[in-house]
C-alpha positions, 0 to 999 in steps of 0.5 A: 842194390838198384842205382839211379844215375842222375845225369841232369845239368844246364851245361853252363859251368864248363862252357864252351866244352859244355852246353845245354844240350851237351852237358858236362857229364857227356864229356871225356876228361883227363884224356880218358876214352870214356865220358864222366857218364860212362865211367859213372855207369862202369862203377854203378854196375860193380855194385848194382843188380840193376842201373837206371839213368834219369836225364832231361829231355834235351840231351836223353839221346846222347845219353842213350848213345853213350850207354848202348849197353842199357835196355831202353827201359833203363832210361828215365826221361825228365820232361824239363829241368825241375831240380833234383827233388822232383827228379828223385821222386820221378826216378822212385816212382818209375823204379818202384813199379819194377822192383822190390820196395825193400831193396836198397836204392842208391842215387848218384850223379853222373858228372863226378870224377872217381878213380878208385872203383874198388873204394867207391864199391866198398863205401856203397856196399856198407851203405846198403847193408846199413840201410837194410838193417837200420831202415834209415836213410844213409848218406856217403860223404867225402873226407875233405882234402882242402877247405872248400868254400863251394860245397856244403858239409856234414857234421859227424855225430856219434858212431852207430856201432864200434863194429861199423864205420857209420856215423850218425849225422849231427847237422849240415852246414851250408857253404861256409866262408874261407876261415870256417871251412878251414876250421871244419877241415882241421876238426876232422868232424866234417865231410863234404856233402856230395849228394849221395844217398842209399835207402829202400823205396819203403824208407824213402816213402816213410821219410818223405811222408814224415819230413817232406809231405809236399814231395810225398804228394809229388811222388804219389801223383807220379805213381798214379799218372799215366804216361800221357800225364806225367809230362804235363804234371811234371812241368807244373812243378816247382824246381827244388833241390833234394837236400832242402826239400827232404834230406836236411829235414830228416832227423835220424840220418846216418853217413858213411865216410867215402873210402874213395877219391872224389872231384866235382868237376865244376870249373876249369881249375878242377878239370885241370887238377884231373888231367895229366900235365907235361913238364911245363905243368900244362894240359893241352889237347887238339891242334894246339901250339904253346911257347913259353906257357906254364901251368895252363889248360888249353884245348881245341876241338876244331881244325883251326889251330890255337896258339898260346905264347907267354902265359902262366895259369891260364885257360884257353878253350876253343869249341864250335859253341865259343872261345873262352880265355881266362886266368884259371882261378877266375874261370869259374865265372864261365858259368854265369857268362854262359847264362848271359850268352 
């Protein structure tokens, strides 16, 4: 199997830890010695014969520095951010020139937090074996453990067969309201759509041709373009997400329920959940002093001390890019505010 790691992102949601030229997949979380990107690579190499990383030009050098194990031709550079649909088309055009068109290709994201590497390996092996046998595009969806309103959902259909834990996809659901999300979780028939999918190049091309001819045209142009032409072609493209451009238009999708833990670290509340806590329920790192503080996330990456006194359930982050102070449950607003800045 070939794995393509999508290492994009605008660096806004975890501002000021992340910035446009240093997005969150480059960050270390949970006191880990390796970044989200590096841990994603560690998982990928457990299931893949070849690993490629596609990343935007503004931070490609940071990506290369974090993955010295990879040869130079394993990095695919996006000239600009043009959405995951064009990103995947660019990666497929690149990989297709170097590998057998029937070999399974998995697309995964660099900024997801996963601890269970063995479960990850198991799920993607099932997906790879299934797409090789069925010649269909296979998703990997995550069993929801709470009624999330910030994720899309995959509704499971009938089992593909009694001997394999693989389902037909019945439908996709957009980000639901709280009551609808609760009903999804209670039913047991829905999975979070985390953007993982597996198929061979030939299967991708067939599905693009049938369901997304405009994206297929982009793919063909990228295949035929010379290196000096790709940049100009790519920046002229309209930004579009792969879910809307292709995945949700395919009629005979399959889905494998993930047998591993998963977190999209999209807010500081998520980051807090992934981090180790002290006896007061706090995560704090860097030069910090906390007094009568509980259930909070405090991080300081500068030399000057950060002192927090008498708070519960807050986020305090100090970096050269700025200072964030917020209640934990409102910390998601940092992304929108960073765009204003």
